[in-house]
Steps between C-alpha positions, in 0.01 A plus 500: 500500500234432770459876550456547127231230482318656801507840328369339180221338705412830658491681164286214364248555773490870408438404139218273596345768721522748209337251259222416742435872567498590130272221377258536801432863446505462118235234495291658777451822302353310206122522453285207605344351816661168600199402711268550201730292285492217748128487528400602152312802372161370635607493869304718742663799672491342846692187392751722319557707815553182707766373260665840495523495877645145501761600241580824692403712200288723722817627668726777382766419239776546758346245737452260211870543411613428860278194514641372174859539624399322817350212298818472287743512793603161650474667842155655529281646771134394506210541739478168672126521551437549129777271372291194438242698293763676300552379138863401557434268799184358349701375199609176661675362187741786458475704816776342713574713806656480847399728788813640653460782752177641650505882490245608753171319542366513145806527269765235424810467284477217241764324291342400173542459123438820300130554418412662166125514562213328330415494125202722413380248243528147653531597867811289552840588649720690262805341655368156422419604142858628451648187665307281254634667186844623608672159442384505137650846443820403687544185283442704184739781593766252624478293186527806279793636703686168494465473128614865456790463738647170372459586130593865551824431689601228256427719191664804661811301576523375142458856369784618727728218383414553133489877518425681173420182308180447312365297793561794736340755271199280421438421867515866596251597227255227611537598865435865419183411321396272784538764768312760296182285456225563754402183696131510407581535128749207519243292685231560236751431216640182657151375596365554147803347325582198719159417642283583200696495172731212602260342754509162322885492502566643847200355685493813721191657641425874474360506854547263790622457855767290667229263624184421308184323620446166336171481304437148623520589867845363565618814682772743399754425234847662470530658151856635469462592134275789605801651670712522180345795323450734798846421641681560172301814429568632847870415480577673168570848638726393793676254262591786272629714788701211654666417165625855459597545860686165515689592189608848613579388854715214389683711250579748775636225726707348222686835478609486862864450605436182697356330191818584310701354792294184497564463128871570549523219758389249230129461575298422194244749378199275589641453852545880537138550396364232723712553813558878504322717247149361502459504880644850537266630237182372669430785744327730245326201352366394841371854543321490168359148563369596847345822370342334205368208708324742734376688189366178350296433814341838438500491122317172447160679496467517121668166439283312741181659379576438132597137556237431760761416763319526836761682705537828681476713183188319384349566847588871482336547162178328609495701822537827307220403266278433805625797696607262779743746671612278795627236251690766298641650814618168633651392172693831457631482859603136444695598191675782692588261782657260241710788368634571850575135581675437164722807543607381849578154371712653219731663756554156651578351155751787440700391805505138382621603151749762620632469859664839471158657557502380860775757577291792376 
């Protein structure tokens, strides 16, 4: 099992490297001068050239790529003489680093947090910008996934127990419609209906964040109702998938010989479902939940922008509108890293649910 996790970790690093390489070269072939965007169109040529030199944009694309990989790596090599003037080490709030091994007279090996660069628009650390909004996205995705998982497994179990009844058929029709609706269309529809047409009855806001600034200067206020619409909208598609998958997986388990044996020994049907069938049907459901949770972290872009939820997706849209490529690059790499971490955690959960996997 340990060997399998190590292999998974190694393949995850390869995936991250591939994502970093793809998005780096993709965004660097797009037209536009980052130095000019930072300074504005009225900046003089000399100042533009100075900024290009500081950003390393005067170097070849291959050298910029190597430097970007070096910045992202937790173990990085920097010129000691220039370290304090380099953007990463001058960012005292986010640039935590430890000097490990001197390599020659001028170069040293540093242990540090990954550095995504500086925003072209507000000249702040991209890593800090992502760290500020990532908790909002995580809360939104986790809430949506919890709603989808709990309701989906419960509804799927009822559909399996009451197979071919009107409840089963109606639930499958509704879940099919739910999975076929695009997220952005569902967000617009739900926002219009529940936060505009029925605003007086629901009391929900069309846009809003988890915390809102008090108009009377009393600081931030937790507004949980702003989480309802984006979480429900984001959870509709995984809910539909989990209902169908739970139903089919449980029906397959109920046809196994050991279930018939348990029934023959006198166990009641609810006990068989609770103690044997439901747990053994969870592996494909866990796969779906983990995959959808990782997808939700990446698929919140439209949801967050429509509902004004200031998370990672909202940050990406604003960065694209302003052509702030370091922010987009950092956000995409963060999402890819979350995919890898979640997939590794799923393998651990598999072992907890089914100890037989340890022998594989």
